[in-house]
Structures are given as structure tokens and as C-alpha cells.
C-alpha positions as CSV (number, residue, x, y, z in Angstrom):
1,M,79.3,351.3,-32.9
2,L,81.0,353.6,-30.2
3,K,82.2,352.7,-26.9
4,R,84.6,354.2,-24.5
5,F,86.4,353.2,-22.2
6,T,88.0,354.1,-19.1
7,I,90.9,352.4,-17.5
8,Q,93.1,353.7,-14.9
9,T,96.8,353.5,-15.1
10,S,98.5,353.4,-12.1
11,S,102.8,354.9,-13.8
12,R,104.2,357.6,-15.2
13,D,104.8,355.4,-18.5
14,E,102.9,352.3,-18.9
15,M,101.7,349.7,-21.1
16,V,98.3,348.1,-20.9
17,E,96.7,345.9,-22.8
18,V,93.0,346.1,-24.2
19,T,93.1,343.3,-27.0
20,S,90.4,342.0,-24.7
21,Q,88.0,344.5,-24.3
22,V,88.6,345.3,-28.6
23,Q,87.9,342.0,-29.2
24,E,84.7,341.7,-26.5
25,F,83.6,345.1,-28.1
26,V,83.2,343.5,-31.8
27,S,81.9,339.7,-30.3
28,Q,79.4,341.6,-28.9
29,N,78.4,343.5,-31.3
30,N,78.4,340.0,-33.6
31,L,80.7,341.9,-36.5
32,N,81.8,339.8,-38.7
33,E,83.7,341.0,-41.7
34,G,84.9,344.9,-41.3
35,A,87.1,346.9,-38.8
36,V,87.6,349.0,-35.8
37,I,89.9,352.0,-34.5
38,V,91.3,352.3,-31.4
39,Y,91.7,356.2,-30.2
40,C,93.2,357.9,-27.3
41,P,92.1,361.2,-27.0
42,H,95.1,362.4,-24.9
43,T,98.0,364.3,-26.0
44,T,99.6,362.2,-23.5
45,A,98.9,359.2,-24.6
46,G,98.6,356.9,-27.2
47,I,97.4,353.5,-29.1
48,T,100.2,351.2,-30.4
49,I,99.6,347.3,-32.1
50,N,103.0,345.0,-30.5
51,E,104.7,342.1,-29.2
52,N,101.9,340.6,-26.4
53,A,104.2,337.5,-25.8
54,D,107.5,338.8,-23.6
55,P,106.7,341.6,-20.6
56,D,110.1,343.0,-21.9
57,V,109.3,344.5,-24.8
58,K,106.7,347.1,-22.9
59,R,109.5,347.5,-20.8
60,D,112.3,348.1,-23.5
61,M,109.8,349.4,-25.1
62,I,109.4,352.2,-22.6
63,R,113.1,352.5,-21.1
64,R,114.1,353.5,-24.7
65,F,111.2,356.2,-25.2
66,D,112.6,357.8,-21.4
67,E,115.8,358.0,-23.4
68,T,115.1,359.3,-26.7
69,Y,113.4,361.3,-24.3
70,P,113.7,362.6,-21.4
71,W,111.8,363.7,-18.8
72,H,113.6,366.7,-17.8
73,H,115.2,369.0,-20.9
74,R,117.1,372.1,-19.3
75,L,115.7,373.8,-22.9
76,D,112.3,372.4,-22.6
77,R,109.5,375.6,-22.1
78,H,106.2,373.7,-21.4
79,L,104.6,374.9,-18.1
80,E,103.0,371.4,-17.6
81,G,106.6,369.9,-16.8
82,N,105.5,366.9,-19.4
83,T,107.2,367.9,-23.2
84,A,108.4,364.6,-22.6
85,A,105.3,363.5,-23.3
86,H,103.6,364.9,-25.7
87,M,106.7,363.7,-27.2
88,K,106.3,360.6,-27.4
89,A,102.5,360.4,-27.7
90,S,103.5,361.5,-30.9
91,T,105.9,359.7,-32.1
92,V,103.1,356.5,-30.8
93,G,100.5,358.1,-32.4
94,P,96.8,358.9,-32.0
95,S,94.8,355.8,-33.4
96,Q,94.9,351.8,-34.7
97,H,92.7,350.5,-37.6
98,I,92.6,347.0,-37.1
99,I,90.4,344.5,-40.3
100,V,87.4,342.4,-38.6
101,T,87.2,339.2,-40.2
102,N,85.3,335.9,-39.1
103,G,83.9,337.8,-36.1
104,K,87.9,338.5,-34.7
105,L,90.6,341.0,-34.9
106,L,93.0,340.2,-37.8
107,L,96.5,340.3,-35.3
108,G,99.0,338.7,-36.1
109,T,100.2,335.7,-33.3
110,W,102.1,337.6,-31.2
111,Q,100.1,341.2,-31.6
112,G,98.6,342.4,-28.5
113,V,96.9,346.7,-28.1
114,Y,98.6,348.4,-26.4
115,F,97.5,351.5,-24.4
116,C,100.7,353.7,-24.5
117,E,100.3,356.3,-20.9
118,F,103.4,358.1,-20.9
119,D,102.1,360.8,-18.2
120,G,100.4,358.4,-15.3
121,P,99.3,357.3,-13.5
122,R,96.0,359.0,-14.8
123,T,92.2,357.5,-15.5
124,R,92.2,357.5,-18.8
125,T,89.0,356.3,-21.7
126,F,89.9,355.1,-25.2
127,Y,87.3,354.7,-27.5
128,V,86.6,351.7,-30.5
129,K,84.9,352.2,-33.3
130,I,83.1,349.8,-35.5
131,L,83.3,350.7,-39.6
């Protein structure tokens, strides 16, 4: 089973938690044991798993990405001007595999699944595939 999700991001760089949407899809499909893949089909966005308890983690991550990949660099040649977004998305990666056991995503106590926007705001898509 595969489901397409659409989300609206509100800023250039943003981490949107999607854990509840993924878990709801797992529950609706009565998946008790298995795994899911959460996949982002965009070249300037990605999917990660990280802490969901302290919002400073998201802010710090975005700041550090900006420090590592500044938006403007005098040597960038990409015509769209969003090379930094491509670099950030490549660093995060396009997907995450998550084990499902007893009908629940097997995540750590403080973990959440995030859609990472690096070239927003935009209407974006991500997919969840049950394995």
C-alpha cells in the first residue's frame, strides 16, 4: 500500500513533523508487523528522524545547515540560485525506513519523523509505502 501526502510549508527552511500522519496510515491499514518507507520526491527537501521533544533542536539544525551551506555563495552557478537547498536535501536524504511492531512505529522516546523543507514555502508531497 502506498499513500501520497500533501503538505504546505511556510518558510524557506522548515522541519515539519509528520509522525502522526505516518502512524495514522499504518493504523488505518492494520499493519501489525513490518516496515514503512517515508519518501520525498523533491530535490530541495528530504526526510529525517530526529528529536521531537525540544523545538530548539529543529532551530539549531536549520541554523547549522545554513552555516554549512550558505544560501549565497559567490562560486555557485545553478541558475535557480538554490544550490544550498540541493546540498541540504542531499545531506538529509530522500527517505527513511521505519520498523513497525505491535502496530506502532518503532521510534525512540524522543524521535519524530520530519519533512525537511529547504526551498520553501511550497506545496510539497511525500509518500509512505508499507512493506
